C-alpha positions as CSV (number, residue, x, y, z in Angstrom):
1,N,139.0,-49.7,129.8
2,I,135.2,-49.9,130.5
3,V,135.1,-46.4,132.0
4,A,136.6,-44.5,129.1
5,A,135.6,-42.4,126.1
6,E,135.4,-44.0,122.6
7,D,139.0,-43.0,121.9
8,N,140.0,-44.9,125.1
9,T,140.7,-41.7,127.1
10,P,140.1,-43.0,130.6
11,S,138.2,-41.5,133.5
12,F,140.5,-39.9,136.1
13,I,140.2,-43.1,138.2
14,S,142.6,-44.8,135.7
15,L,145.3,-42.1,136.0
16,N,148.3,-42.2,138.2
17,G,150.7,-39.8,140.0
18,K,150.1,-36.1,140.3
19,K,147.5,-35.9,137.6
20,W,145.3,-38.5,139.3
21,S,145.8,-36.8,142.6
22,T,144.8,-33.4,141.2
23,M,141.7,-34.7,139.4
24,R,140.6,-36.9,142.3
25,Q,140.7,-33.9,144.6
26,L,138.9,-31.7,142.1
27,V,136.1,-34.1,141.3
28,H,135.6,-35.2,144.9
29,S,135.4,-31.7,146.2
30,K,132.9,-30.7,143.6
31,L,130.9,-33.9,143.9
32,V,130.6,-33.4,147.7
33,R,129.8,-29.7,147.2
34,V,127.0,-30.3,144.7
35,M,125.6,-33.3,146.5
36,N,125.2,-31.2,149.7
37,T,123.3,-28.4,148.1
38,K,119.6,-27.6,148.0
39,Y,119.8,-27.9,144.2
40,V,120.3,-31.7,144.2
41,N,117.9,-32.2,147.1
42,D,115.3,-30.4,145.0
43,I,116.2,-32.6,142.1
44,M,115.5,-35.7,144.2
45,R,112.3,-34.2,145.5
46,D,111.0,-33.3,142.1
47,V,111.9,-36.6,140.4
48,I,110.3,-38.7,143.1
49,K,107.1,-36.7,143.3
50,N,106.6,-36.1,139.5
51,E,108.2,-39.2,137.9
52,F,108.5,-42.0,140.4
53,E,105.5,-41.7,142.7
54,P,102.8,-41.7,140.0
55,K,104.1,-45.0,138.5
56,L,104.3,-46.6,141.9
57,T,100.7,-45.5,142.7
58,K,99.5,-47.0,139.4
59,S,101.1,-50.3,140.3
60,I,99.5,-50.2,143.8
61,N,96.1,-49.5,142.4
62,S,96.3,-52.3,139.8
63,D,94.3,-55.5,140.2
64,S,97.4,-57.5,141.1
65,N,98.7,-55.0,143.6
66,K,102.2,-56.1,142.6
67,W,105.2,-53.9,141.8
68,Y,108.2,-55.0,139.8
69,S,110.5,-52.4,141.1
70,R,113.6,-52.7,138.9
71,E,112.7,-50.5,135.9
72,S,111.1,-47.7,138.1
73,L,114.1,-47.6,140.5
74,S,116.6,-47.6,137.6
75,Q,114.8,-44.7,135.9
76,L,114.6,-42.8,139.2
77,T,118.4,-43.0,139.9
78,F,119.2,-42.3,136.2
79,N,117.1,-39.2,136.3
80,I,118.7,-37.9,139.5
81,I,122.3,-38.3,138.0
82,F,121.1,-36.9,134.7
83,R,119.8,-33.7,136.2
84,A,122.7,-33.3,138.5
85,N,125.0,-33.4,135.4
86,F,123.0,-31.7,132.7
87,G,120.5,-29.5,134.5
88,Q,117.4,-30.9,132.8
89,N,114.7,-33.4,133.5
90,V,114.4,-36.7,131.6
91,E,111.3,-37.7,129.7
92,F,112.0,-41.2,128.7
93,E,109.0,-41.4,126.3
94,N,109.8,-38.2,124.5
95,N,113.6,-38.1,124.5
96,P,115.2,-41.0,122.5
97,I,118.8,-40.0,123.5
98,C,118.0,-40.3,127.2
99,K,116.0,-43.5,126.7
100,Q,118.9,-45.1,124.8
101,L,121.5,-43.9,127.3
102,A,119.5,-45.2,130.2
103,Q,119.3,-48.7,128.6
104,D,123.0,-48.6,127.6
105,M,124.0,-47.8,131.2
106,V,122.1,-50.9,132.4
107,D,123.7,-53.0,129.6
108,V,127.2,-51.9,130.5
109,L,126.8,-53.8,133.8
110,S,125.0,-56.8,132.4
111,W,126.7,-60.2,132.4
112,D,126.6,-60.4,128.6
113,I,128.8,-57.3,128.3
114,A,130.8,-57.8,131.4
115,K,132.1,-61.2,130.3
116,R,133.5,-59.6,127.2
117,N,134.9,-56.6,129.0
118,I,136.7,-58.8,131.5
119,L,138.7,-60.4,128.6
120,L,139.7,-56.9,127.3
121,L,140.6,-55.9,130.9
122,L,142.8,-58.9,131.6
123,L,144.3,-59.2,128.1
124,P,144.1,-55.7,126.6
125,K,146.6,-56.3,123.8
126,L,146.1,-60.0,123.3
127,A,142.3,-60.3,123.4
128,P,141.6,-58.3,120.2
129,T,144.1,-60.4,118.2
130,I,143.0,-63.9,119.3
131,I,139.2,-63.4,120.0
132,P,136.8,-63.1,117.0
133,K,135.9,-59.5,116.4
134,S,132.3,-60.5,116.3
135,Y,132.4,-61.6,119.9
136,L,133.9,-58.3,121.1
137,Q,131.8,-56.1,118.8
138,P,128.9,-55.6,121.2
139,V,131.4,-53.9,123.6
140,Y,132.7,-51.5,121.0
141,D,129.1,-50.8,119.7
142,L,127.9,-50.1,123.2
143,K,130.8,-47.7,124.1
144,K,130.3,-45.9,120.8
145,R,126.6,-45.4,121.5
146,I,127.3,-44.1,125.0
147,N,129.9,-41.7,123.8
148,T,127.7,-40.4,121.1
149,S,124.8,-39.8,123.5
150,L,127.0,-38.1,126.1
151,K,128.7,-35.9,123.5
152,K,125.2,-34.7,122.3
153,L,124.1,-34.0,125.9
154,I,127.3,-32.1,126.8
155,Q,126.7,-30.0,123.7
156,Q,123.1,-29.3,124.7
157,R,124.3,-28.4,128.2
158,N,126.9,-26.0,126.9
159,S,124.3,-24.2,124.7
160,M,121.9,-23.8,127.6
161,E,121.7,-20.5,129.4
162,K,122.8,-21.1,133.0
163,K,120.4,-19.8,135.6
164,Q,121.7,-16.8,137.5
165,N,120.3,-17.6,140.9
166,G,123.6,-18.5,142.4
167,V,125.8,-21.6,142.5
168,E,122.9,-23.8,143.5
169,D,121.8,-23.8,139.9
170,V,125.1,-24.9,138.4
171,T,125.6,-28.6,137.7
172,F,128.3,-30.9,138.9
173,M,130.1,-30.8,135.5
174,D,129.9,-27.0,135.4
175,H,131.7,-26.9,138.7
176,T,134.3,-29.4,137.7
177,R,135.1,-27.8,134.4
178,E,135.4,-24.4,136.0
179,M,137.8,-25.6,138.7
180,V,139.9,-27.7,136.3
181,D,140.3,-24.6,134.0
182,K,141.7,-22.7,137.0
183,E,143.9,-25.4,138.7
184,A,144.7,-28.2,136.2
185,D,145.8,-29.0,132.7
186,E,143.4,-28.9,129.8
187,Y,140.2,-30.8,130.3
188,T,139.3,-32.4,127.0
189,E,135.9,-33.4,125.8
190,S,137.0,-37.1,125.9
191,Q,138.0,-36.7,129.6
192,E,134.7,-35.1,130.4
193,I,132.8,-37.9,128.7
194,A,134.8,-40.5,130.6
195,D,134.1,-38.8,134.0
196,I,130.4,-38.4,133.3
197,F,130.3,-42.0,132.2
198,L,131.9,-42.9,135.6
199,L,129.2,-40.9,137.6
200,F,126.4,-42.6,135.8
201,L,127.9,-46.0,136.5
202,A,128.4,-45.1,140.2
203,G,125.0,-43.6,140.8
204,T,122.4,-45.3,138.6
205,D,122.2,-49.1,138.1
206,T,124.3,-50.0,141.1
207,T,122.3,-47.8,143.4
208,S,118.9,-48.9,142.0
209,I,119.8,-52.6,142.3
210,S,121.0,-52.1,145.8
211,T,117.6,-50.5,146.6
212,E,115.8,-53.4,145.0
213,W,117.7,-55.8,147.2
214,G,116.9,-53.7,150.2
215,L,113.1,-53.8,149.6
216,L,113.2,-57.5,149.1
217,L,115.3,-58.1,152.3
218,L,113.0,-55.8,154.4
219,S,109.9,-57.6,153.0
220,R,111.4,-60.9,154.2
221,Q,112.2,-59.5,157.6
222,P,109.1,-57.4,158.4
223,E,110.1,-56.9,162.0
224,I,113.2,-55.1,160.9
225,Q,111.2,-53.0,158.4
226,E,108.8,-51.9,161.3
227,R,111.7,-51.3,163.7
228,V,113.5,-49.0,161.2
229,R,110.3,-47.2,160.1
230,N,109.3,-46.6,163.8
231,E,112.7,-45.0,164.4
232,L,112.3,-42.7,161.4
233,I,108.8,-41.6,162.5
234,S,109.8,-41.0,166.1
235,V,112.9,-39.0,165.2
236,L,111.1,-36.9,162.6
237,D,108.3,-36.2,165.0
238,K,110.8,-35.2,167.6
239,N,112.5,-32.7,165.2
240,G,109.2,-31.3,164.0
241,I,109.8,-32.5,160.4
242,D,106.6,-32.8,158.3
243,Y,106.8,-36.2,156.6
244,K,103.0,-36.7,156.3
245,S,101.9,-33.9,154.0
246,D,105.3,-33.7,152.1
247,P,107.1,-37.1,152.6
248,V,109.9,-36.2,150.1
249,N,110.8,-33.1,152.2
250,V,113.1,-35.0,154.5
251,L,116.8,-34.0,154.1
252,Y,119.0,-36.6,155.7
253,D,121.8,-34.3,156.8
254,I,124.4,-35.2,159.3
255,K,122.4,-33.7,162.2
256,L,119.4,-36.0,161.5
257,L,121.5,-39.0,160.6
258,L,123.2,-38.9,164.0
259,Q,119.8,-39.5,165.5
260,L,119.0,-42.5,163.2
261,P,121.4,-45.4,164.1
262,L,118.9,-48.1,163.1
263,F,118.2,-46.4,159.7
264,R,121.9,-46.0,159.0
265,A,122.6,-49.6,160.0
266,C,119.8,-50.8,157.7
267,V,121.3,-48.9,154.7
268,H,124.7,-50.3,155.4
269,E,123.4,-53.9,155.8
270,I,121.6,-53.6,152.5
271,L,124.8,-52.6,150.8
272,R,126.7,-55.4,152.7
273,I,124.3,-58.1,151.5
274,S,123.7,-56.9,148.0
275,C,127.4,-56.1,147.3
276,V,126.3,-55.7,143.7
277,A,130.0,-55.6,142.4
278,R,131.0,-58.9,144.1
279,T,134.7,-58.8,143.1
280,G,134.9,-55.0,143.5
281,V,136.4,-52.5,141.1
282,P,139.7,-53.9,139.6
283,H,142.9,-52.2,140.5
284,A,146.4,-52.5,139.2
285,S,149.8,-52.4,140.9
286,A,152.2,-49.7,139.7
287,R,155.2,-51.5,141.2
288,D,156.2,-54.8,142.8
289,I,154.5,-55.1,146.2
290,P,155.8,-57.6,148.8
291,I,153.2,-58.9,151.2
292,K,153.5,-61.1,154.3
293,F,150.7,-63.2,155.8
294,K,150.1,-64.1,159.4
295,D,151.4,-67.6,158.8
296,G,154.8,-66.1,157.8
297,K,154.4,-66.8,154.1
298,Q,155.6,-64.1,151.7
299,Y,154.5,-63.2,148.2
300,T,155.1,-60.5,145.7
301,I,152.4,-58.9,143.6
302,P,154.2,-58.0,140.4
303,A,154.0,-54.6,138.8
304,G,151.1,-54.3,136.3
305,A,149.1,-57.1,138.0
306,R,145.3,-56.8,137.9
307,I,143.9,-57.0,141.4
308,F,140.4,-58.0,142.3
309,Y,139.0,-58.4,145.9
310,N,136.3,-60.8,147.0
311,V,133.7,-58.4,148.4
312,E,131.1,-61.2,148.7
313,G,133.6,-63.4,150.6
314,I,134.4,-60.7,153.1
315,H,130.8,-59.5,153.5
316,Y,129.5,-63.1,153.9
317,N,132.4,-64.0,156.3
318,V,133.5,-67.0,154.3
319,N,136.8,-67.3,156.3
320,Q,135.1,-66.5,159.6
321,T,137.6,-63.7,160.2
322,E,135.4,-60.7,159.8
323,N,133.5,-58.5,162.4
324,W,130.0,-59.6,161.5
325,K,127.5,-60.8,164.2
326,N,125.0,-62.8,162.1
327,D,126.1,-66.1,163.6
328,K,125.7,-64.7,167.1
329,Y,122.1,-63.8,166.4
330,G,121.2,-67.0,164.5
331,L,121.0,-65.2,161.1
332,N,122.4,-66.3,157.8
333,Y,124.6,-63.8,155.9
334,Q,121.8,-62.9,153.5
335,Q,119.7,-61.6,156.4
336,I,119.8,-58.1,157.8
337,C,121.6,-58.0,161.2
338,L,121.4,-54.4,162.4
339,E,123.7,-55.3,165.3
340,N,126.6,-55.4,162.8
341,W,126.6,-51.6,163.0
342,L,125.4,-50.8,166.5
343,K,127.0,-50.3,169.9
344,D,125.1,-49.8,173.2
345,D,124.6,-46.2,174.0
346,S,121.9,-45.0,176.5
347,D,122.0,-41.5,175.1
348,F,120.0,-42.7,172.0
349,E,116.2,-43.5,172.2
350,S,116.9,-46.9,170.6
351,G,119.7,-47.6,173.1
352,F,122.3,-47.9,170.3
353,K,124.7,-45.7,168.4
354,F,125.9,-46.3,164.9
355,Y,129.6,-47.3,164.2
356,Q,131.4,-48.0,161.0
357,N,132.2,-51.8,160.8
358,P,135.8,-52.2,159.5
359,S,134.8,-55.3,157.5
360,F,132.7,-53.2,155.1
361,I,134.3,-52.7,151.7
362,T,131.4,-52.1,149.3
363,F,133.1,-48.8,148.2
364,G,136.7,-50.2,148.4
365,H,139.3,-48.9,150.8
366,G,142.0,-46.3,151.0
367,K,142.8,-43.3,148.9
368,R,141.4,-45.0,145.8
369,D,138.0,-45.9,147.2
370,C,134.9,-45.0,145.3
371,V,134.8,-41.3,144.6
372,G,131.0,-41.5,144.2
373,K,130.2,-43.2,147.5
374,Q,128.7,-40.1,149.1
375,L,126.5,-39.7,146.0
376,A,125.3,-43.3,146.2
377,M,124.7,-43.1,150.0
378,K,122.7,-39.9,149.7
379,E,120.5,-41.5,147.0
380,M,120.0,-44.6,149.0
381,R,119.0,-42.7,152.2
382,V,116.6,-40.4,150.4
383,I,114.9,-43.1,148.3
384,L,114.8,-45.8,151.1
385,G,113.6,-43.2,153.7
386,Y,110.8,-42.0,151.4
387,L,109.7,-45.5,150.6
388,L,109.6,-46.7,154.2
389,L,107.7,-43.6,155.4
390,N,105.1,-44.0,152.7
391,Y,104.7,-47.7,152.0
392,R,104.8,-51.1,153.7
393,F,106.4,-53.9,151.6
394,K,105.6,-57.6,151.5
395,V,106.3,-60.6,149.3
396,E,104.2,-63.7,148.6
397,D,104.6,-66.7,151.0
398,K,106.7,-68.7,148.5
399,Y,109.4,-66.0,148.6
400,M,109.3,-65.9,152.4
401,E,110.0,-69.6,152.5
402,M,113.2,-69.4,150.4
403,D,116.5,-69.8,152.2
404,R,118.1,-67.1,150.1
405,I,117.2,-64.7,147.3
406,P,118.5,-66.2,144.1
407,C,120.7,-63.8,142.0
408,K,122.9,-63.7,138.9
409,G,125.9,-61.7,137.9
410,G,128.5,-59.7,139.8
411,V,131.0,-62.5,140.1
412,R,133.5,-61.7,137.4
413,G,131.9,-58.5,136.3
414,G,128.5,-56.9,135.9
415,V,126.0,-56.3,138.7
416,S,124.5,-58.9,141.0
417,K,120.7,-58.8,140.5
418,P,117.9,-60.8,142.1
419,L,116.8,-63.3,139.4
420,P,114.1,-64.0,138.6
421,Q,112.7,-60.5,139.5
422,I,110.5,-60.8,142.6
423,P,107.3,-58.7,142.7
424,L,106.6,-56.7,145.8
425,I,103.2,-56.3,147.4
426,V,102.9,-52.6,148.3
427,E,100.5,-51.1,150.9
428,Q,100.3,-47.3,151.3
429,M,100.9,-46.1,154.9
430,K,98.1,-44.3,156.6
431,Y,98.8,-41.7,159.2
């Protein structure tokens, strides 16, 4: 199990029955509670202003004026999740544990590790007996390093004096551990490690790569970039929100989001196109499941079967059965089509309101959908909103002329990344 402690204790997402239901409810309620607090908003604000912005400014002021965004975005999302979990800031240069953990979290989703993990996932008992140990050893070594790092960080957190300024200063894992102690069975260190591991996977490299995709897509469609930016500026001005002197001060709460249909559509389109986990998160059937297709054919998914779903096929409308409108507007499926998420509504300044397209399955579907989706969406909105309000993004002509952005990974495991990495030309906005 990729999301598990070294002793193979799984995260709660791998549990079944009442124990899964209890833990899912606890983790979800605490995740939502923490991610809606001023505490985490302050984390994002602090990390962007003090860690991310200086590095971006340095790239802009360089002779080449080019920014390779991947490392900076990955460190940004890692730092946000790290502080939400452990209550301290990351200094990559001075903290070898954090630096190693950040790299290991990237490697977990790399194709080199994913192709080995997929064998262990599909053949959990057989693979270790028929595949040379040397081939699988990188997986075991990586999991051991991650467990060792998380164990040390949990110990550090437990020894820290918690601030006494109210619940806003308590981390996500503090909340979860406290509630588990009250309402559930014993919460072991291995379970805690596995659950923290899950949150890092859900909120770091996947989110940063999706944001990288978004900046490239918007650079290749500058008219969409301007349209979304203009909506942001108009709505923020209308609400008296100061984004000029303090551009990280924008809190994308539900009241504001309801006024931003284009921005919301843009975020969802980026997630549709990037679909970084292109075959989704694997599930397993607990019993035989009979299914019947429209043509009358019937099949049975046997108990214990591993189930993958083709996110890319659905998001790119391979079977021409989905609710996407790219064809109608003359766009290929790797181009942003805001209309996929919009319906006419004269009550909005843009003339549209946002609606949730039922063909969207980036975060899965049903009661076992991604528990961290609100975390990922909040990060995406804050980071993308900040970048669009402060910078204009372009790419060189040769990248504009490409039919599609080339990528690698994400098919049978790992994360789908633009490859080779494409530099952005960044221009600071002037108000």
